[in-house]
TIGU-97946 format. One line per field, with one value per residue (C-alpha): z, y, x; residue number from 1. Coordinates in nm, 3 decimals. Layout:
N
Z = c(Z	...)
Y = c(Y	...)
X = c(X	...)
n = c(NUM	...)
This chain:
712
Z = c(-0.018	-0.103	0.158	0.243	0.047	-0.241	-0.271	-0.231	-0.470	-0.730	-0.633	-0.700	-1.001	-1.121	-1.002	-0.915	-0.531	-0.304	-0.227	0.168	0.107	0.147	0.464	0.690	0.526	0.504	0.873	0.723	0.395	0.319	0.355	0.172	-0.157	-0.175	-0.184	-0.434	-0.675	-0.600	-0.738	-1.008	-1.163	-1.093	-1.145	-1.311	-1.574	-1.632	-1.996	-1.928	-2.013	-1.745	-1.762	-1.710	-1.416	-1.279	-1.279	-1.178	-0.894	-0.751	-0.766	-0.587	-0.332	-0.196	-0.036	0.161	0.520	0.464	0.180	0.070	-0.250	-0.359	-0.357	-0.484	-0.806	-0.844	-0.893	-1.100	-1.349	-1.385	-1.598	-1.821	-1.896	-1.684	-1.540	-1.231	-1.289	-1.451	-1.120	-0.939	-1.150	-1.160	-0.771	-0.696	-0.931	-0.751	-0.763	-1.082	-1.088	-1.225	-1.505	-1.608	-1.651	-1.844	-2.123	-2.105	-2.145	-2.458	-2.564	-2.505	-2.702	-2.994	-2.975	-2.948	-3.244	-3.066	-2.702	-2.755	-2.828	-2.584	-2.830	-3.004	-2.727	-2.767	-2.493	-2.517	-2.490	-2.164	-2.026	-2.070	-1.909	-1.647	-1.462	-1.526	-1.350	-1.064	-0.990	-1.000	-0.764	-0.524	-0.548	-0.450	-0.541	-0.679	-0.984	-1.075	-1.381	-1.504	-1.468	-1.660	-1.958	-1.870	-1.901	-2.222	-2.386	-2.277	-2.324	-2.087	-2.074	-2.066	-1.805	-1.583	-1.613	-1.469	-1.212	-1.059	-1.080	-0.879	-0.638	-0.610	-0.579	-0.245	-0.123	-0.130	0.071	0.354	0.392	0.388	0.695	0.839	0.854	0.912	0.968	0.640	0.505	0.135	0.189	0.181	-0.143	-0.510	-0.653	-0.394	-0.369	-0.737	-0.823	-0.533	-0.480	-0.848	-0.828	-0.539	-0.680	-1.042	-0.880	-0.502	-0.414	-0.422	-0.105	0.022	-0.110	-0.011	0.348	0.349	0.156	0.404	0.508	0.160	0.155	0.435	0.341	-0.019	0.172	0.408	0.068	-0.114	0.193	0.220	-0.155	-0.123	0.108	-0.115	-0.368	-0.185	-0.057	-0.366	-0.501	-0.255	-0.353	-0.724	-0.647	-0.488	-0.705	-1.008	-0.832	-0.724	-1.159	-1.265	-1.042	-1.172	-1.489	-1.484	-1.349	-1.664	-1.895	-1.763	-1.838	-2.155	-2.013	-2.056	-1.876	-1.906	-1.742	-1.815	-1.621	-1.644	-1.531	-1.813	-2.093	-2.091	-2.143	-2.086	-2.176	-2.127	-2.406	-2.377	-2.435	-2.717	-2.875	-2.838	-3.053	-3.298	-3.188	-3.157	-2.795	-2.726	-2.998	-2.893	-2.887	-2.535	-2.552	-2.489	-2.867	-2.991	-2.814	-2.931	-3.347	-3.321	-3.251	-3.515	-3.623	-3.529	-3.175	-3.071	-2.976	-2.740	-2.598	-2.525	-2.359	-2.121	-2.033	-1.976	-1.757	-1.551	-1.479	-1.431	-1.199	-1.112	-1.348	-1.422	-1.701	-1.875	-2.249	-2.562	-2.887	-3.195	-3.306	-3.661	-3.663	-3.867	-4.124	-4.131	-3.995	-3.758	-3.352	-3.075	-2.728	-2.367	-2.156	-1.774	-1.553	-1.250	-1.186	-0.886	-0.736	-0.544	-0.172	-0.445	-0.577	-0.913	-1.127	-1.151	-1.303	-1.471	-1.475	-1.612	-1.830	-2.196	-2.320	-2.678	-2.749	-3.122	-3.163	-2.903	-3.128	-3.430	-3.254	-3.175	-3.572	-3.692	-3.439	-3.529	-3.899	-3.849	-3.641	-3.912	-4.200	-3.996	-3.712	-3.644	-3.505	-3.228	-3.027	-3.015	-2.900	-2.515	-2.484	-2.378	-2.715	-2.808	-3.050	-2.978	-3.182	-3.281	-3.025	-2.705	-2.666	-2.654	-2.934	-2.919	-2.662	-2.698	-2.524	-2.301	-2.189	-2.057	-1.895	-1.715	-1.556	-1.574	-1.754	-2.017	-2.349	-2.220	-1.925	-2.053	-2.376	-2.377	-2.110	-1.804	-1.869	-1.653	-1.299	-1.360	-1.330	-1.010	-0.868	-0.864	-1.211	-1.362	-1.358	-1.594	-1.787	-1.859	-1.934	-2.184	-2.404	-2.414	-2.571	-2.808	-2.904	-2.975	-3.158	-3.282	-3.141	-3.025	-2.669	-2.436	-2.043	-1.781	-1.527	-1.276	-1.378	-1.129	-1.161	-1.073	-0.952	-0.641	-0.648	-0.704	-0.935	-1.222	-1.382	-1.768	-2.074	-2.295	-2.606	-2.932	-3.245	-3.485	-3.803	-4.093	-4.366	-4.749	-4.579	-4.313	-4.102	-3.781	-3.775	-3.493	-3.227	-3.236	-2.916	-2.655	-2.269	-2.231	-1.871	-1.768	-1.396	-1.388	-1.587	-1.337	-1.063	-1.277	-1.292	-0.895	-0.918	-1.124	-0.884	-0.644	-0.847	-0.928	-0.507	-0.459	-0.705	-0.471	-0.208	-0.323	-0.376	-0.035	0.130	-0.166	0.070	0.078	-0.316	-0.317	-0.100	-0.296	-0.607	-0.451	-0.303	-0.711	-0.847	-0.617	-0.673	-1.035	-1.264	-1.472	-1.355	-1.286	-1.169	-1.200	-1.204	-1.176	-1.446	-1.379	-1.459	-1.057	-0.931	-0.724	-0.709	-0.783	-0.756	-0.607	-1.029	-1.111	-0.836	-0.946	-1.327	-1.267	-1.018	-0.842	-0.495	-0.440	-0.164	-0.471	-0.687	-0.508	-0.522	-0.776	-1.177	-1.488	-1.675	-1.395	-1.286	-1.584	-1.823	-2.101	-2.158	-2.253	-2.635	-2.713	-2.777	-2.417	-2.368	-2.708	-2.658	-2.256	-2.394	-2.709	-2.426	-2.220	-2.475	-2.675	-2.393	-2.559	-2.426	-2.588	-2.636	-2.740	-2.729	-2.674	-2.601	-2.282	-2.278	-1.940	-1.823	-2.153	-2.116	-2.400	-2.279	-2.366	-2.244	-2.221	-2.058	-1.997	-1.899	-1.689	-1.469	-1.181	-1.472	-1.657	-1.542	-1.679	-1.698	-1.861	-1.883	-1.946	-2.303	-2.383	-2.348	-2.674	-2.857	-2.829	-2.935	-3.234	-3.345	-3.311	-3.516	-3.774	-3.830	-3.817	-4.095	-4.294	-4.288	-4.379	-4.668	-4.762	-4.765	-5.036	-5.256	-5.217	-5.244	-5.589	-5.535	-5.684	-5.361	-5.396	-5.228	-5.295	-5.167	-5.077	-5.457	-5.597	-5.714	-5.682	-5.447	-5.424	-5.628	-5.574	-5.870	-5.916	-6.058	-6.316	-6.427	-6.408	-6.573	-6.822	-6.702	-6.556	-6.179	-6.340	-6.561	-6.250	-6.009	-6.002	-6.195	-6.102	-6.139	-6.406	-6.621	-6.636	-6.742	-7.077	-7.095	-7.069	-6.746	-6.603	-6.497	-6.354	-6.105	-5.991	-5.910	-5.710	-5.515	-5.450	-5.289	-5.095	-4.940	-4.897	-4.744	-4.502	-4.607	-4.486	-4.739	-4.779	-4.910	-5.152	-5.274	-5.312	-5.507	-5.703	-5.822	-5.895	-6.095	-6.317)
Y = c(-0.003	0.361	0.600	0.909	1.078	0.889	0.951	1.330	1.343	1.174	1.452	1.744	1.637	1.553	1.921	2.102	2.121	1.905	2.010	2.055	1.776	1.530	1.675	1.480	1.107	1.211	1.025	0.722	0.612	0.342	0.596	0.851	0.600	0.554	0.882	0.949	0.643	0.765	1.106	0.964	0.721	0.911	1.316	1.331	1.034	1.048	1.147	1.348	1.713	1.947	2.202	1.940	1.802	2.110	2.239	1.917	1.908	2.295	2.232	1.955	2.080	2.293	2.003	1.969	2.155	2.231	2.493	2.395	2.161	2.434	2.738	2.538	2.376	2.735	2.886	2.602	2.728	3.085	2.909	2.751	3.087	3.047	3.424	3.505	3.581	3.283	3.085	3.256	3.181	2.820	2.803	2.992	2.766	2.538	2.193	2.080	1.930	1.593	1.821	1.968	1.616	1.512	1.789	1.762	1.412	1.457	1.727	1.450	1.154	1.461	1.437	1.071	1.011	1.228	1.092	0.783	0.998	1.219	1.428	1.520	1.617	1.993	2.293	2.188	1.821	1.914	2.176	1.890	1.639	1.858	1.907	1.528	1.426	1.632	1.529	1.141	1.247	1.441	1.251	0.905	0.606	0.853	0.908	0.521	0.554	0.871	0.675	0.366	0.624	0.846	0.444	0.367	0.712	0.719	0.381	0.155	0.302	0.697	0.638	0.487	0.757	0.981	0.779	0.714	1.082	1.189	0.911	1.046	1.354	1.274	1.099	1.438	1.548	1.285	1.294	1.698	1.686	1.468	1.692	2.037	2.188	2.170	2.525	2.625	2.970	2.727	2.588	2.687	2.741	2.944	3.135	3.231	3.306	3.343	3.695	3.754	3.590	3.775	4.127	4.013	3.879	4.055	3.882	3.563	3.653	3.637	3.314	3.120	3.303	3.201	2.878	2.639	2.792	2.822	2.442	2.350	2.565	2.370	2.008	2.131	2.223	1.851	1.692	1.862	1.832	1.452	1.393	1.593	1.351	1.034	1.152	1.233	0.920	0.759	0.960	0.903	0.498	0.501	0.748	0.504	0.200	0.392	0.521	0.113	0.065	0.353	0.315	-0.047	0.069	0.376	0.111	-0.100	0.212	0.303	0.598	0.760	1.006	1.288	1.571	1.897	2.022	2.424	2.543	2.359	2.307	1.908	1.709	1.336	1.149	0.764	0.495	0.466	0.841	0.871	0.590	0.849	1.044	0.810	0.813	0.442	0.485	0.724	0.937	1.242	1.556	1.626	2.012	2.225	2.350	1.975	1.856	2.202	2.102	1.753	1.933	2.036	2.399	2.463	2.366	2.515	2.797	2.670	2.402	2.707	2.882	2.632	2.577	2.926	2.956	2.642	2.808	3.149	3.175	2.766	2.670	2.325	2.222	1.936	1.953	1.776	1.794	1.637	1.545	1.487	1.154	1.134	0.968	1.271	1.063	1.286	1.151	1.298	1.317	1.383	1.550	1.619	1.782	1.990	2.268	2.259	2.575	2.644	2.804	3.152	3.070	3.044	2.742	2.454	2.156	2.019	1.667	1.500	1.207	1.140	0.911	0.847	0.921	0.875	0.658	0.806	1.116	0.891	0.756	1.093	1.223	0.926	0.926	1.265	1.202	0.906	1.139	1.418	1.114	0.901	1.069	0.759	0.572	0.859	0.610	0.343	0.489	0.521	0.857	1.154	1.271	1.690	1.879	2.251	2.553	2.812	3.018	2.721	2.579	2.202	2.067	1.684	1.442	1.062	0.799	0.776	1.116	1.023	0.708	0.903	1.188	0.990	1.263	1.347	1.531	1.855	1.834	1.846	2.046	2.418	2.533	2.290	2.079	2.356	2.223	1.889	2.057	2.072	2.372	2.450	2.381	2.568	2.917	2.809	2.567	2.889	3.102	2.886	2.763	3.143	3.212	2.893	3.066	3.389	3.267	2.994	2.808	2.453	2.356	2.171	2.124	1.894	1.873	1.704	1.578	1.454	1.110	1.111	0.726	0.801	1.158	1.171	1.309	1.179	1.374	1.428	1.600	1.762	1.866	2.026	2.168	2.383	2.235	2.544	2.565	2.654	3.050	2.900	3.055	2.834	2.611	2.377	2.213	1.884	1.770	1.492	1.416	1.181	0.941	1.049	0.962	0.671	0.859	1.132	0.847	0.730	1.075	1.069	0.758	0.835	1.160	0.914	0.742	1.040	1.103	0.752	0.814	1.137	0.912	0.664	0.945	1.016	0.616	0.362	0.113	0.175	0.157	-0.210	-0.146	0.148	-0.023	-0.304	0.003	0.160	-0.248	-0.213	0.084	0.066	0.030	-0.209	-0.584	-0.738	-1.084	-1.227	-1.582	-1.752	-1.932	-2.278	-2.075	-2.053	-1.756	-1.504	-1.178	-1.081	-0.747	-0.667	-0.590	-0.929	-1.098	-0.895	-0.952	-1.350	-1.436	-1.616	-1.490	-1.492	-1.745	-1.957	-1.880	-1.770	-2.091	-2.254	-2.333	-2.073	-2.338	-2.594	-2.322	-2.167	-2.488	-2.328	-2.052	-2.372	-2.413	-2.013	-1.741	-1.685	-1.982	-1.893	-1.540	-1.587	-1.843	-1.660	-1.357	-1.591	-1.796	-1.475	-1.265	-0.991	-0.800	-0.900	-0.703	-0.936	-0.913	-1.239	-1.397	-1.618	-1.807	-1.944	-1.563	-1.449	-1.137	-0.992	-0.901	-0.679	-0.833	-0.645	-0.908	-0.845	-1.101	-1.080	-1.294	-1.402	-1.490	-1.308	-0.961	-0.965	-0.641	-0.677	-0.499	-0.594	-0.461	-0.653	-0.330	-0.171	-0.497	-0.449	-0.133	-0.197	-0.463	-0.253	0.011	-0.237	-0.400	-0.048	0.048	-0.267	-0.229	0.141	0.015	-0.286	-0.047	0.200	-0.061	-0.223	0.022	0.113	0.518	0.708	0.720	0.989	1.165	1.539	1.745	2.122	2.141	1.957	1.689	1.343	1.119	0.800	0.694	0.357	0.083	0.233	0.560	0.355	0.261	0.536	0.787	0.582	0.635	0.406	0.460	0.537	0.801	0.959	0.998	1.300	1.500	1.750	1.771	2.002	1.783	1.505	1.727	1.846	2.218	2.284	2.130	2.277	2.551	2.429	2.183	2.488	2.659	2.362	2.391	2.737	2.649	2.422	2.661	2.956	2.699	2.486	2.195	1.885	1.637	1.435	1.703	1.836	1.484	1.460	1.771	1.727	1.436	1.598	1.860	1.628)
X = c(0.039	0.152	0.261	0.001	0.305	0.311	-0.063	-0.045	0.244	0.001	-0.290	-0.085	0.082	-0.283	-0.436	-0.152	-0.221	-0.339	-0.732	-0.801	-1.072	-0.806	-0.617	-0.887	-0.735	-0.359	-0.315	-0.486	-0.345	-0.618	-0.878	-0.680	-0.630	-0.996	-1.078	-0.839	-0.938	-1.301	-1.211	-1.026	-1.254	-1.586	-1.486	-1.125	-1.184	-1.498	-1.594	-1.886	-1.792	-1.614	-1.833	-2.195	-1.987	-1.913	-2.274	-2.448	-2.146	-2.245	-2.591	-2.588	-2.373	-2.657	-2.820	-2.472	-2.462	-2.104	-2.041	-1.704	-1.829	-2.078	-1.793	-1.523	-1.744	-1.868	-1.533	-1.450	-1.694	-1.559	-1.226	-1.458	-1.622	-1.930	-2.017	-2.084	-2.454	-2.464	-2.341	-2.602	-2.892	-2.764	-2.759	-3.075	-3.281	-3.550	-3.544	-3.701	-4.087	-4.198	-4.382	-4.002	-3.895	-4.142	-4.055	-3.675	-3.733	-3.917	-3.598	-3.350	-3.594	-3.577	-3.219	-3.197	-2.917	-2.644	-2.682	-2.509	-2.170	-2.079	-1.861	-2.208	-2.338	-2.449	-2.589	-2.930	-2.883	-2.671	-2.928	-3.207	-2.943	-2.863	-3.217	-3.299	-2.982	-3.065	-3.410	-3.311	-3.042	-3.303	-3.611	-3.528	-3.759	-4.042	-3.761	-3.756	-3.959	-3.713	-3.422	-3.566	-3.595	-3.296	-3.088	-3.320	-3.228	-2.863	-2.745	-2.609	-2.294	-2.347	-2.582	-2.318	-2.080	-2.392	-2.494	-2.152	-2.098	-2.360	-2.269	-1.928	-2.107	-2.269	-1.991	-1.822	-2.075	-2.109	-1.747	-1.749	-2.013	-1.814	-1.519	-1.683	-1.335	-1.209	-1.229	-1.281	-1.065	-0.772	-0.858	-0.663	-0.978	-1.131	-0.821	-0.779	-1.165	-1.402	-1.323	-1.349	-1.722	-1.808	-1.707	-1.903	-2.213	-2.242	-2.566	-2.410	-2.200	-2.557	-2.650	-2.362	-2.464	-2.851	-2.814	-2.885	-3.185	-3.289	-3.231	-3.436	-3.723	-3.736	-3.728	-4.011	-4.224	-4.112	-4.241	-4.543	-4.593	-4.513	-4.817	-5.035	-4.957	-4.954	-5.310	-5.389	-5.282	-5.506	-5.798	-5.759	-5.744	-6.059	-6.158	-6.088	-6.206	-6.580	-6.565	-6.544	-6.874	-7.031	-6.932	-7.104	-7.421	-7.435	-7.345	-7.653	-7.857	-7.744	-7.558	-7.230	-7.044	-6.821	-6.632	-6.509	-6.165	-6.310	-5.946	-5.759	-6.038	-5.985	-6.303	-6.340	-6.568	-6.625	-6.642	-7.015	-7.050	-6.766	-7.001	-7.319	-7.120	-6.996	-6.631	-6.418	-6.271	-6.035	-6.076	-6.226	-6.004	-6.040	-6.167	-6.488	-6.418	-6.427	-6.752	-6.882	-6.785	-6.960	-7.302	-7.526	-7.504	-7.880	-7.772	-7.461	-7.602	-7.854	-7.587	-7.350	-7.621	-7.737	-7.393	-7.290	-7.590	-7.511	-7.135	-7.220	-7.535	-7.560	-7.851	-7.948	-7.767	-8.033	-8.042	-8.113	-7.933	-7.829	-7.480	-7.332	-7.087	-6.762	-7.054	-7.271	-7.580	-7.765	-7.797	-7.997	-7.822	-7.981	-7.719	-7.775	-7.476	-7.355	-7.159	-6.854	-6.686	-6.421	-6.407	-6.377	-6.691	-6.499	-6.609	-6.371	-6.533	-6.837	-6.948	-7.246	-7.414	-7.513	-7.807	-7.859	-8.196	-8.230	-8.507	-8.714	-8.704	-8.734	-9.052	-9.191	-9.128	-9.289	-9.590	-9.654	-9.645	-9.883	-10.132	-10.116	-10.225	-10.444	-10.625	-10.856	-10.537	-10.515	-10.780	-10.474	-10.192	-10.058	-10.113	-10.359	-10.416	-10.618	-10.666	-10.700	-10.856	-10.644	-10.756	-10.644	-11.006	-11.006	-11.191	-11.105	-10.986	-10.929	-11.101	-10.765	-10.800	-11.174	-11.079	-10.855	-11.016	-11.359	-11.527	-11.756	-11.629	-11.899	-11.668	-11.336	-11.377	-11.317	-11.094	-11.259	-10.869	-10.750	-10.929	-10.728	-10.411	-10.178	-10.273	-9.895	-9.829	-10.146	-9.978	-9.640	-9.875	-10.105	-9.801	-9.596	-9.966	-10.067	-9.686	-9.715	-10.092	-9.924	-9.583	-9.690	-9.377	-9.422	-9.552	-9.400	-9.412	-9.425	-9.707	-9.918	-10.264	-10.483	-10.608	-11.015	-10.970	-10.775	-10.737	-10.335	-10.138	-9.894	-9.638	-9.699	-9.529	-9.747	-9.645	-9.830	-9.778	-9.932	-10.090	-10.143	-10.342	-10.153	-10.123	-9.937	-10.251	-10.254	-10.606	-10.551	-10.298	-10.265	-10.160	-10.060	-9.984	-9.734	-9.756	-9.377	-9.444	-9.204	-8.968	-8.962	-8.925	-8.583	-8.463	-8.502	-8.302	-8.019	-7.984	-7.952	-7.687	-7.505	-7.537	-7.363	-7.119	-6.980	-6.965	-6.732	-6.522	-6.481	-6.539	-6.437	-6.540	-6.859	-6.879	-7.018	-7.306	-7.389	-7.381	-7.641	-7.889	-7.905	-7.948	-8.279	-8.384	-8.352	-8.698	-8.528	-8.563	-8.207	-8.069	-7.680	-7.584	-7.274	-7.073	-7.283	-7.573	-7.675	-7.877	-7.633	-7.914	-8.217	-8.386	-8.745	-8.830	-8.685	-8.897	-9.213	-9.128	-9.052	-9.336	-9.107	-8.901	-8.550	-8.604	-8.661	-8.423	-8.084	-7.824	-8.049	-7.998	-8.120	-8.226	-8.356	-8.588	-8.706	-8.704	-8.886	-8.618	-8.365	-8.507	-8.540	-8.338	-8.288	-8.038	-7.878	-7.823	-7.695	-7.435	-7.296	-7.250	-7.077	-6.860	-6.753	-6.753	-6.961	-7.278	-7.579	-7.923	-8.273	-8.637	-8.846	-9.157	-9.175	-9.462	-9.555	-9.557	-9.735	-9.521	-9.250	-8.903	-8.646	-8.287	-7.938	-7.712	-7.373	-7.073	-6.832	-6.572	-6.810	-7.096	-7.352	-7.552	-7.879	-8.118	-8.480	-8.790	-9.149	-9.245	-9.569	-9.790	-9.544	-9.557	-9.933	-9.963	-9.737	-9.913	-10.246	-10.069	-9.952	-10.274	-10.479	-10.273	-10.326	-10.694	-10.696	-10.482	-10.723	-11.018	-10.882	-10.759	-11.090	-11.333	-11.525	-11.451	-11.149	-10.922	-10.672	-10.382	-10.208	-9.970	-9.903	-9.866	-10.166	-9.977	-10.098	-9.874	-10.113	-10.431	-10.592	-10.653	-11.010	-10.858	-10.735	-11.079	-11.219	-11.017	-10.845	-10.501	-10.232	-10.135	-9.780	-9.864	-10.109	-9.855	-9.620	-9.862	-10.119	-10.543	-10.459	-10.278	-10.497	-10.787	-10.904	-10.904	-11.270	-11.279	-11.039	-11.204	-11.485	-11.261	-11.121	-11.447	-11.530	-11.211	-11.251	-11.598	-11.442	-11.183	-11.445	-11.690	-11.456	-11.673	-11.565	-11.355	-11.652	-11.861	-11.571	-11.555	-11.927	-11.953	-11.634	-11.843	-12.157	-11.935	-11.729)
n = c(1	2	3	4	5	6	7	8	9	10	11	12	13	14	15	16	17	18	19	20	21	22	23	24	25	26	27	28	29	30	31	32	33	34	35	36	37	38	39	40	41	42	43	44	45	46	47	48	49	50	51	52	53	54	55	56	57	58	59	60	61	62	63	64	65	66	67	68	69	70	71	72	73	74	75	76	77	78	79	80	81	82	83	84	85	86	87	88	89	90	91	92	93	94	95	96	97	98	99	100	101	102	103	104	105	106	107	108	109	110	111	112	113	114	115	116	117	118	119	120	121	122	123	124	125	126	127	128	129	130	131	132	133	134	135	136	137	138	139	140	141	142	143	144	145	146	147	148	149	150	151	152	153	154	155	156	157	158	159	160	161	162	163	164	165	166	167	168	169	170	171	172	173	174	175	176	177	178	179	180	181	182	183	184	185	186	187	188	189	190	191	192	193	194	195	196	197	198	199	200	201	202	203	204	205	206	207	208	209	210	211	212	213	214	215	216	217	218	219	220	221	222	223	224	225	226	227	228	229	230	231	232	233	234	235	236	237	238	239	240	241	242	243	244	245	246	247	248	249	250	251	252	253	254	255	256	257	258	259	260	261	262	263	264	265	266	267	268	269	270	271	272	273	274	275	276	277	278	279	280	281	282	283	284	285	286	287	288	289	290	291	292	293	294	295	296	297	298	299	300	301	302	303	304	305	306	307	308	309	310	311	312	313	314	315	316	317	318	319	320	321	322	323	324	325	326	327	328	329	330	331	332	333	334	335	336	337	338	339	340	341	342	343	344	345	346	347	348	349	350	351	352	353	354	355	356	357	358	359	360	361	362	363	364	365	366	367	368	369	370	371	372	373	374	375	376	377	378	379	380	381	382	383	384	385	386	387	388	389	390	391	392	393	394	395	396	397	398	399	400	401	402	403	404	405	406	407	408	409	410	411	412	413	414	415	416	417	418	419	420	421	422	423	424	425	426	427	428	429	430	431	432	433	434	435	436	437	438	439	440	441	442	443	444	445	446	447	448	449	450	451	452	453	454	455	456	457	458	459	460	461	462	463	464	465	466	467	468	469	470	471	472	473	474	475	476	477	478	479	480	481	482	483	484	485	486	487	488	489	490	491	492	493	494	495	496	497	498	499	500	501	502	503	504	505	506	507	508	509	510	511	512	513	514	515	516	517	518	519	520	521	522	523	524	525	526	527	528	529	530	531	532	533	534	535	536	537	538	539	540	541	542	543	544	545	546	547	548	549	550	551	552	553	554	555	556	557	558	559	560	561	562	563	564	565	566	567	568	569	570	571	572	573	574	575	576	577	578	579	580	581	582	583	584	585	586	587	588	589	590	591	592	593	594	595	596	597	598	599	600	601	602	603	604	605	606	607	608	609	610	611	612	613	614	615	616	617	618	619	620	621	622	623	624	625	626	627	628	629	630	631	632	633	634	635	636	637	638	639	640	641	642	643	644	645	646	647	648	649	650	651	652	653	654	655	656	657	658	659	660	661	662	663	664	665	666	667	668	669	670	671	672	673	674	675	676	677	678	679	680	681	682	683	684	685	686	687	688	689	690	691	692	693	694	695	696	697	698	699	700	701	702	703	704	705	706	707	708	709	710	711	712)
C-alpha cells in the first residue's frame, strides 16, 4: 500500500495542488487512497464534459450543510467561461418538478441520435440532462420511472457514467459533513476565483451565507408536496375503483359520463359517451371546442347558452341536442350535468351523463306524421291525445283522456282541463300555452294531472304542434299528454346514483353497498348468475316480473328453474354472451308468463348480469298500429270509389287502382302529375270553381268529394 505522501504527490501532479478536501485522511493512507481512486474514476476520468460535471456538482452541493463543495465547484465554473450571474442563476434555481422532467425527456428523445456519443452533446442536450440528473438525484424512489427512461435514452454506458458521478458527489457531501473543519478558503480554486465571483455578482455572497436556510425551506416544501401527492394518489385509486363501479351501472342504463376541467379546458368522455357521438374509444379530441364542433349547427347556440347559464349562475344543465357523427349521420343525445365551484365561488369543474335518445326522437317524428295522416289511430296510441282550436280551446280528446279523468266530452272540452292540473303547475302551463298560441312556437311542458280514480297526481309531458293551412295560418293544435311519472322517478333514481358516486369518492369502501342499493332502486329488473348458471342475486323488479321470490331462486340453476327458456333465444343469446364475452341485446316472448321482455346481458368474470324490462304493452300497441294500417290500406285498395292524395303543390302522391278504371290512365301515369295535367282544357275552369267553393265554405272532405263528383 502506498504512503500518504505518495498519494498526495499524485494528487498534486494531477491538480497542481492538494485540495483541502483530502486533508482529514492524510493520517490514514487506506482511506486517502480510497477517496483518491473514487475521485479519479468518477470525477477526473469521467468522460462527461467538464462544464456539465462542474454545474451538476455545484447545484447538488446546495444540499450539503458544509459550503466547501458548492463554493469550490462554483469557482471551477469561472475558468470554463461561466459568468458570476449565471452561477447565481444556477444555484438559485428551484429543484425541478415532475412536469419539468417530462418536458426535458421529450427534448432528449428528440435528440436521441446524438446521445450515444458524448462528443455530440450540445448545450440543449446538456441543459435538459442536467435538470433530469438533479431530479433523479433528489427524488429517490419517486424517480424510478425517470431513471429507466434516462437509461434507455443514454444507453447503459453513458448512464453509468452519469450515476457514478452523482454517487461520487453525494459521497463528497457525506465526507465534508463528517469533517466540517475543512475550509474552502485554503482551496486553490477559491483562492484564485472566489473574490472575482463575489465582485462580479455581490448577491452570491448573500446566497452562500443563507443557502442552507433556503434548502431547508425547499425540503420542507417537498415533504408537504409529497404528502399531498400521496393523499391525492390514494384518492385517485379510490376514485378509479368507484368510477369502475359507476361505469358498470351507467352501461347497464345505456348511459355515458363526461367530465370537463374548466380551468384546463380538458374534457374526458367515457367509452359510452364517445359511442353516443359516433366516435371510437379514445378518439375524442378532449376539449370543449371539439365537443361543440360535433354538435349540429342549429343546436350549438342553445347548448353554449345552457352551459354558460350553468357555469355563471348555477342553473340546471339538462338539454337534448343533435350530434353529427363522422359518417355525417345525425343522432340525438340527452345530457344532464352539474357545476362544481371552489371556495371563492369560481367554477372549476362540470360533470354529467349522456344518453342516446335517437330512437325516442325518431319515434316522436314518426308518431307525429302518423297522427296527421291517420287521425283515427289516435285512439290506439298509449297517450292522451287532444286537438285545440287556434284560440287554445280544446275541441277533441281521445278516449284515454276521458278514462283518466272519468269525465264526459262536455266536461273536458273548451277550458275545462284547467281544473285537472295541479294548482302549483297551472300558472306556468297557462303562461307557456299562451306564449305558444301567440308565437306559433311548439308547446312543451311538464306538469301534474289528477287521476279521478284515486285523486293522486301523476307527472305528464304535454306537447303540441301547430297545424297550418296553405297560407301558413294556424288552424289547429295537435297535442299529446304523455305519462312520465315513471320517468320522473327514474330521474330521481339517477340523481341518487350520482349522489352514490360522490360518496364513493370520499369513501371507496362503501361503493359495493351503493351499487347494491342502485340495483334495488332502478326500474329495470335485474338478476345475476355465476359461471354454473346459478342465481346469485335478484332485485325486487326481477321477483315481480318472474313471479318468483329470491328464496325460491337464489343458488338454483337458471335452466332448471326456467326450463321453458332452454329452447329459446334466451338460452342461445346468454350462451353467446358468455362464450364470446360480449354484451347481447334482444327481445323475446316468454310463454309461461305470457310476457314480452327486452333484455340486456353483460358477461363478467363471475358469470352473467341480466337487465330486462316488460315490453308487452309496447308490443301490443305496435301490433295494433300495424293491423290498423293494413286495414286502412285494404279498405282504400278495395273501394269502388276513386281515392287519391295530393301534396301541398297539388301533385298526386297516391291513387287507388279504381282511379285507373275511372279516368283511363295507368297509376304510374297519374303519380307525379297535378289534377290539371289530367283534365281537358274545358274542364279545368269548372274544377277550379269546385275547389274554390270548398275552400271558401270550409266544408268537410267528404262534402268536397261529393261536390267534385257532381261537377265532374
